[in-house]
C-alpha positions in Angstrom: 42.7 21.9 -15.3 40.6 19.4 -13.4 41.2 16.0 -15.0 37.9 13.9 -15.8 37.5 10.6 -13.9 35.8 7.7 -16.2 32.1 8.1 -15.2 32.6 11.6 -16.4 34.0 10.9 -19.7 31.8 8.4 -20.5 28.6 10.8 -19.4 30.4 13.9 -21.8 31.1 10.9 -24.6 27.6 9.8 -24.1 26.6 12.9 -24.6 28.3 14.0 -27.7 26.8 10.9 -29.6 23.5 12.0 -28.7 23.6 15.0 -29.7 25.8 13.8 -33.1 22.5 11.8 -33.6 20.2 14.0 -33.3 22.1 16.7 -35.4 23.7 15.1 -38.4 26.1 16.8 -40.3 26.7 19.0 -37.1 30.1 20.8 -37.0 32.7 20.6 -34.0 31.3 24.7 -33.3 28.2 23.6 -33.8 28.6 20.8 -30.7 30.3 23.6 -28.7 27.4 25.4 -28.8 25.1 22.5 -27.8 27.2 21.4 -25.2 27.7 25.1 -23.7 23.8 25.2 -23.6 23.1 22.0 -21.9 25.7 22.8 -19.4 23.8 26.8 -19.0 20.6 25.1 -18.8 22.1 22.8 -16.2 23.8 25.4 -14.2 20.4 27.7 -15.0 18.6 25.0 -12.8 21.3 24.8 -10.0 21.0 28.5 -9.6 24.9 29.3 -10.3 24.5 30.5 -13.5 26.5 33.5 -14.8 24.0 36.0 -16.5 24.6 35.0 -20.4 22.9 36.6 -23.2 23.0 34.6 -27.0 21.9 36.5 -29.9 22.4 36.4 -33.7 25.2 38.5 -35.0 23.0 41.2 -37.2 25.8 41.7 -39.7 27.1 37.8 -40.2 24.4 35.6 -38.9 26.6 33.5 -36.4 25.6 32.6 -32.7 26.6 35.3 -30.4 26.7 35.2 -26.5 27.8 37.6 -23.7 28.8 36.7 -20.7 28.0 38.9 -17.7 27.7 41.8 -18.7 31.0 41.6 -21.1 31.1 42.3 -25.2 29.3 40.2 -27.2 31.3 37.7 -28.8 30.7 35.0 -31.8 30.1 31.5 -30.5 34.5 30.4 -30.9 35.1 33.0 -28.4 36.2 35.9 -31.1 34.5 39.7 -31.5 34.9 40.5 -35.4 33.3 38.7 -37.6 35.7 37.4 -39.7 38.2 36.1 -37.1 34.8 34.1 -36.3 34.9 32.3 -39.3 38.3 30.7 -39.7 37.8 27.0 -40.9 41.4 25.5 -40.6 41.1 23.8 -44.1 39.2 27.1 -46.0 41.0 29.9 -44.4 38.6 32.5 -43.6 35.3 33.8 -45.4 36.8 36.6 -47.5 33.0 37.6 -48.2 32.5 38.9 -44.5 34.1 42.7 -43.7 37.2 42.9 -41.8 36.0 45.6 -39.4 32.8 44.1 -38.5 32.9 42.9 -34.9 29.8 40.8 -32.8 26.6 42.8 -32.9 22.7 41.7 -32.0 19.7 42.5 -33.8 18.8 46.0 -33.1 
């Protein structure tokens, strides 16, 4: 893993602070999603982007992504809806069927 220099670290910190002030109550997962979207937008302007599809899971309503035509996953990298719902302080969302997988609207 590459180490960021001080200028790069400062940029990341400023970006996080900008997103936090623009989106009060932003969760860590939400922050990661916004940072990924920012990176994707930057890469697409540079012509280096991987084909990224985004959507909403038809089962749980969470954000899902598909990179380069691979299988759909939730934004946290988990395929299963229940697995993606895990919160260290709260556990899993028991209302989600363990068999549900990331799937876009038809």
